[in-house]
N, C-alpha and C positions, 0 to 999 in steps of 0.2 A: 688566284685566291682559293686554290684547291684545298688548303688546310682550314679554311673558314667554313664551318658547317652552315652558317646562316646564308652565306652567298650560294652555296651548293643547293640548299633547299629552295631558295628563291629562283634560281636558274631552272630547277626541275619544275617548279610551279609554272614558270613562263613556258617551258616546253609543253607542259600539259594543256595550258590555256590556248597557246597558238595552234596546237595540233588537235584541238577539240572541234567537233562539228562534222556535218556531212553536206556542206554546201558545195557548189561547183568547183571552188578553188581548193577544197580540202585535200584532195590527192596531191596537188603540187606542194602544199605546205608540209604534208607528211614526208614527202620525198626530200624536200629541201632540208628538213630537220635531220633526216637520216644521213643525207649527203654531207651535212655540216658536222656530223659526228655526235649528234645528240644522244643516240643510243649508248655509244661507248662512254660518253661523259656521264650519263646517268648511272651506268654500271660502276664506273670508277668512283663516283661520289658515294655509292652504296658501300663500296669496299673501304674507302677512307673514313667513312663516318658510320660504321656499323652500330654504334651505341646511340646514335641520334635518331629517334623515332620519326621525327619530321622529315629528315632526309630520306629515310627508307620509304616512308609513305608516299612522298611526293615523287620520288624516282620511280617507284612502281607504277604510279599513275601516268607519269610521262611515258614510260616504256609501253604501257598498255595503249595509250593514245597513238603513239607513233607507229605501233605495230598493227593498227586497225586497217581494214580494207581487205576486200576479197579478190582484188585483181592481182595480176602477176607481181606488180611492184609491192603490194602488201605482203604477199608470201615471201618475197625476197627480204623485206624489212624484218619479218619474223625470223627468218634464217640468220640474218645479220645479228639480231639481238641474241639469238641462241649462241652464235659463235663468239659474241662479245662477253658471254658469261651471265646473261640476264637470268636464266633459269636458276643457276646456282646462287646468284645474289638474292633472288626472291626467296628461295628456300632458307638461306641464312637469315634474312630479315624476319621471316615467319618464326623461325626457331629462337632468334634473339629477342623477339618482342611478342612472345606468345600471350602476354597479359594484356596487350593492347588490342 
């Protein structure tokens, strides 16, 4: 359902919620999301639905949450997000939705 903005937005919301928190199991959830391709999926959703403010907002939040952590795995997730195009996607989102 990559073409359906509503599904993409809800998936990004789910990523953001699952990857929120700093409890003992948080690092495993963050890594599991990254290993499942959540970073790449969020960046892809941003690219396919650039005009949809909800997708842009929720995908940015999901990427932020998945990239959290100061351990080596967190640094690797940040690098992975960068390599997936998250920085460019965020800049496009900011430019395309400057009024929001």
